[in-house]
C-alpha positions, -999 to +999 in steps of 0.1 A: -035-413+431-054-391+456-047-396+493-064-385+524-040-386+554-053-389+589-032-381+620-037-369+655+000-362+660+016-345+630-013-326+614+000-292+626+032-298+605+014-310+574+012-276+557+050-274+558+060-310+552+030-325+535+025-339+500+011-314+475-025-320+463-035-343+491-056-336+521-048-341+558-075-346+583-067-341+620-083-365+645-109-364+657-129-356+626-165-361+616-174-385+588-188-356+568-152-342+567-139-374+553-166-375+526-159-339+517-121-346+514-127-376+492-151-356+470-126-328+467-098-351+457-120-370+433-130-337+416-093-328+412-084-361+397-113-363+372-115-326+363-104-311+330-070-300+344-059-337+348-068-346+312 
């Protein structure tokens, strides 16, 4: 399952402590950033590498 995490507090630590293959958005963010993140994760989960 693809997950987009959103935080205004711990986003700086995400690269070290985050879950692999997911995306962290730091608040505040633009809706376009959310759409891009979901599209990226959707491409990863439906691409040939996941078959």
